[in-house]
C-alpha positions as CSV (number, residue, x, y, z in Angstrom):
1,X,-10.3,-54.4,14.9
2,X,-9.8,-56.1,11.5
3,X,-12.5,-55.4,8.9
4,X,-14.6,-58.4,8.0
5,X,-14.5,-59.6,4.4
6,X,-18.3,-59.8,4.4
7,X,-18.6,-56.1,5.3
8,X,-21.4,-54.3,3.4
9,X,-19.0,-51.6,2.6
10,X,-16.6,-53.8,0.7
11,X,-15.5,-52.5,-2.6
12,X,-13.5,-54.1,-5.5
13,X,-14.1,-57.0,-7.8
14,X,-17.1,-59.2,-7.2
15,X,-16.6,-62.9,-6.2
16,X,-15.6,-65.1,-9.1
17,X,-16.3,-68.7,-9.7
18,X,-15.5,-71.4,-12.3
19,X,-17.7,-73.8,-14.3
20,X,-16.3,-76.7,-12.1
21,X,-17.4,-74.8,-9.0
22,X,-20.8,-74.3,-10.4
23,X,-21.2,-78.0,-11.4
24,X,-19.8,-79.2,-8.0
25,X,-22.3,-77.0,-6.1
26,X,-25.1,-78.2,-8.3
27,X,-24.3,-81.8,-7.7
28,X,-24.2,-81.1,-3.9
29,X,-27.7,-79.6,-4.1
30,X,-29.0,-82.6,-6.1
31,X,-27.6,-85.1,-3.8
32,X,-28.9,-83.3,-0.7
33,X,-32.3,-82.1,-1.9
34,X,-33.1,-83.7,-5.3
35,X,-32.7,-82.3,-8.8
36,X,-36.2,-80.7,-8.7
37,X,-34.9,-78.3,-6.0
38,X,-32.0,-77.1,-8.1
39,X,-32.5,-73.5,-9.2
40,X,-30.1,-70.8,-10.3
41,X,-30.9,-68.7,-7.2
42,X,-30.3,-71.6,-4.8
43,X,-27.1,-72.5,-6.6
44,X,-25.9,-68.9,-6.3
45,X,-26.7,-69.0,-2.6
46,X,-24.8,-72.3,-2.2
47,X,-21.7,-70.8,-3.7
48,X,-22.0,-67.3,-2.2
49,X,-22.2,-65.4,-5.5
50,X,-25.0,-63.5,-7.3
51,X,-27.2,-65.3,-9.8
52,X,-25.6,-63.1,-12.6
53,X,-22.3,-64.7,-11.8
54,X,-23.8,-68.1,-12.4
55,X,-25.1,-67.0,-15.8
56,X,-21.6,-66.4,-16.9
57,X,-21.3,-70.2,-17.1
58,X,-24.8,-71.3,-18.1
59,X,-27.7,-70.1,-20.2
60,X,-30.5,-71.2,-17.9
61,X,-31.5,-74.0,-15.6
62,X,-32.1,-76.4,-18.6
63,X,-28.6,-75.7,-19.8
64,X,-27.2,-76.3,-16.3
65,X,-28.9,-79.8,-16.2
66,X,-27.5,-80.6,-19.7
67,X,-24.0,-79.6,-18.5
68,X,-24.4,-81.8,-15.4
69,X,-25.5,-84.8,-17.3
70,X,-22.8,-84.4,-20.0
71,X,-20.2,-84.0,-17.3
72,X,-21.4,-87.1,-15.4
73,X,-21.6,-89.3,-18.5
74,X,-18.3,-88.0,-19.8
75,X,-16.7,-89.5,-16.7
76,X,-17.9,-93.0,-17.9
77,X,-15.6,-94.5,-20.5
78,X,-17.3,-95.5,-23.7
79,X,-17.7,-99.3,-23.6
80,X,-16.4,-101.6,-26.3
81,X,-19.5,-103.0,-28.0
82,X,-19.9,-106.4,-29.7
83,X,-19.8,-106.5,-33.5
84,X,-23.2,-108.4,-33.6
85,X,-25.8,-105.7,-34.0
86,X,-28.4,-107.3,-31.7
87,X,-25.7,-107.9,-29.0
88,X,-24.6,-104.3,-29.4
89,X,-28.1,-103.0,-28.6
90,X,-28.3,-105.2,-25.5
91,X,-24.8,-104.3,-24.4
92,X,-25.5,-100.6,-24.8
93,X,-28.6,-100.8,-22.7
94,X,-26.8,-102.7,-19.9
95,X,-23.9,-100.2,-20.0
96,X,-26.3,-97.3,-19.9
97,X,-28.1,-98.8,-16.9
98,X,-24.9,-99.3,-15.1
99,X,-23.7,-95.8,-15.9
100,X,-26.9,-94.1,-14.7
101,X,-27.7,-96.4,-11.8
102,X,-25.1,-94.6,-9.6
103,X,-26.8,-91.3,-10.4
104,X,-30.5,-92.0,-10.7
105,X,-31.4,-88.4,-10.9
106,X,-29.9,-88.3,-14.4
107,X,-32.5,-90.8,-15.6
108,X,-35.2,-88.6,-14.2
109,X,-33.8,-85.5,-15.9
110,X,-33.4,-87.0,-19.3
111,X,-36.9,-88.4,-19.4
112,X,-38.2,-84.8,-19.8
113,X,-39.4,-84.0,-23.4
114,X,-36.6,-82.9,-25.8
115,X,-33.8,-83.3,-23.2
116,X,-32.1,-86.3,-24.7
117,X,-31.5,-84.4,-28.0
118,X,-29.5,-81.8,-26.1
119,X,-26.9,-84.3,-25.0
120,X,-23.7,-84.4,-27.0
121,X,-20.2,-85.7,-27.4
122,X,-19.3,-88.7,-25.3
123,X,-22.6,-88.6,-23.5
124,X,-24.6,-89.8,-26.5
125,X,-22.8,-93.2,-27.0
126,X,-25.7,-95.2,-25.7
127,X,-28.1,-93.7,-28.3
128,X,-25.6,-94.2,-31.1
129,X,-24.9,-97.8,-30.2
130,X,-28.6,-98.8,-30.1
131,X,-29.6,-96.9,-33.2
132,X,-26.6,-98.1,-35.3
133,X,-27.3,-101.7,-34.0
134,X,-30.9,-101.5,-35.1
135,X,-30.0,-100.1,-38.6
136,X,-27.4,-102.8,-39.0
137,X,-30.1,-105.4,-38.1
138,X,-32.0,-104.2,-41.1
139,X,-34.4,-101.8,-39.4
140,X,-35.6,-98.7,-41.3
141,X,-34.9,-95.3,-39.8
142,X,-38.3,-95.2,-38.2
143,X,-37.9,-98.7,-36.8
144,X,-34.5,-97.9,-35.4
145,X,-35.9,-94.9,-33.5
146,X,-38.6,-97.1,-32.1
147,X,-36.1,-99.7,-31.0
148,X,-34.2,-97.0,-29.2
149,X,-37.2,-95.5,-27.6
150,X,-38.5,-98.8,-26.2
151,X,-35.1,-99.9,-25.1
152,X,-34.6,-96.5,-23.4
153,X,-38.0,-96.7,-21.6
154,X,-37.2,-100.2,-20.3
155,X,-33.7,-99.0,-19.1
156,X,-35.0,-95.9,-17.4
157,X,-37.9,-97.8,-15.8
158,X,-35.4,-100.3,-14.3
159,X,-33.2,-97.5,-12.9
160,X,-36.1,-95.4,-11.4
161,X,-38.0,-98.2,-9.9
162,X,-35.0,-99.6,-8.1
163,X,-33.7,-96.2,-7.0
164,X,-37.1,-95.2,-5.7
165,X,-37.5,-98.5,-3.9
166,X,-34.1,-98.2,-2.2
167,X,-35.0,-94.6,-1.1
168,X,-38.4,-95.6,0.2
169,X,-37.0,-98.6,2.2
170,X,-34.0,-96.6,3.5
171,X,-36.4,-94.0,4.8
172,X,-38.4,-96.7,6.4
173,X,-35.3,-98.2,7.9
174,X,-35.5,-101.4,5.8
175,X,-32.6,-102.9,3.8
176,X,-32.0,-101.4,0.4
177,X,-31.6,-104.8,-1.2
178,X,-35.2,-105.8,-0.6
179,X,-37.3,-106.9,-3.5
180,X,-38.7,-104.2,-5.8
181,X,-42.4,-105.2,-5.8
182,X,-42.7,-106.7,-2.3
183,X,-45.0,-104.9,0.0
184,X,-45.0,-105.5,3.8
185,X,-48.7,-105.3,4.4
186,X,-50.5,-107.0,2.9
187,X,-48.0,-109.4,1.3
188,X,-48.6,-110.8,-2.2
189,X,-48.9,-114.3,-0.7
190,X,-52.0,-113.2,1.3
191,X,-54.2,-113.0,-1.8
192,X,-57.3,-115.3,-1.9
193,X,-56.7,-118.1,-4.4
194,X,-60.4,-118.0,-5.4
195,X,-60.4,-114.3,-6.0
196,X,-56.9,-113.8,-7.5
197,X,-55.6,-117.3,-8.4
198,X,-52.6,-116.0,-10.4
199,X,-51.1,-113.9,-7.6
200,X,-51.9,-116.6,-5.0
201,X,-50.0,-119.1,-7.0
202,X,-46.8,-117.0,-7.3
203,X,-47.1,-115.2,-4.1
204,X,-44.6,-117.2,-2.1
205,X,-41.9,-116.8,-4.8
206,X,-42.5,-113.0,-5.4
207,X,-40.0,-111.5,-3.0
208,X,-37.1,-113.8,-3.9
209,X,-37.6,-113.6,-7.7
210,X,-38.2,-109.8,-7.7
211,X,-35.0,-109.3,-5.9
212,X,-32.9,-110.8,-8.7
213,X,-31.1,-108.6,-11.2
214,X,-32.6,-109.9,-14.5
215,X,-32.3,-106.7,-16.4
216,X,-29.9,-108.1,-19.1
217,X,-32.1,-111.1,-19.8
218,X,-35.3,-108.9,-19.9
219,X,-33.6,-106.4,-22.2
220,X,-32.4,-109.2,-24.5
221,X,-35.9,-110.6,-24.8
222,X,-37.3,-107.1,-25.5
223,X,-34.7,-106.4,-28.2
224,X,-35.4,-109.8,-29.8
225,X,-39.1,-109.0,-29.9
226,X,-38.6,-105.6,-31.3
227,X,-36.2,-106.8,-34.1
228,X,-38.5,-109.7,-35.0
229,X,-41.5,-107.3,-35.1
230,X,-39.6,-104.9,-37.4
231,X,-38.6,-107.8,-39.7
232,X,-42.2,-108.9,-40.0
233,X,-43.3,-105.4,-40.8
234,X,-40.8,-105.1,-43.6
235,X,-42.0,-108.3,-45.1
236,X,-45.6,-107.1,-45.3
């Protein structure tokens, strides 16, 4: 009877794997179970190797996540940005939203403290475009950092809210395209006008308006406000 390859008595070289194998298996775990469940031990089990084999390709779990994000963003061609500094900031935010929306877990990962500074190469184009646009608009170094931070928070919030809403509604069997803030019970339109007049007034429009993709317009308004605020501060 032929001897099984999985025999406990097997001798010879241990199983080998490549960096691409490691990243592919890690992406599979993330897509199936979420990025929080990604551990070196689970990754090793997924591939069928020892954890020490995985450590030939990564330093630790944090380094694995950095490599995953860099690999994903490197697949996205760096956009051509407008010459106008203000328009460059807006275009970078929109391009970043579009690049990350397909993989919402990336936005969750890079919101952890200190993570963004570990990105490099082609993955950092969004940061560079926003910061350089702010500096070219006359911002100080401190103001440019704040422009990026607020733009980034706005972008990540858009991605995470829509992704979580799609997931929640998919789990409930509802359509993924439903409005972000709509709630089936009670609906916004059910509020008492005497108690909550603002919500009662807009309630019947809430679902339709909330379903619109107004990210670019909202981001543009935010950037205009940030640059105007920075200009006023410099004049003081």
